[in-house]
C-alpha positions, 0 to 999 in steps of 0.5 A: 460168630455169635452163633457159635460162641453161643452153641446155637443152631445155625438156621435153615436157608432155602433148600438147607436145613438147619445144623445142630451144634451136636451134629457132625456137619457143624463146623467150628472156627479155628481161633487166630491164636492157633493159627499164628502159633501152629504152622501146620494150620490152615484158615477154614 
């Protein structure tokens, strides 16, 4: 997603507030290479 690649905040939607990249609730995607190389990883 460009939002995460650009380190931009996740925008607010109706009753949910925006999430800044510095917030612990910000979810970072797991790279596909890591999923292929590490059998212990699960998709998020």
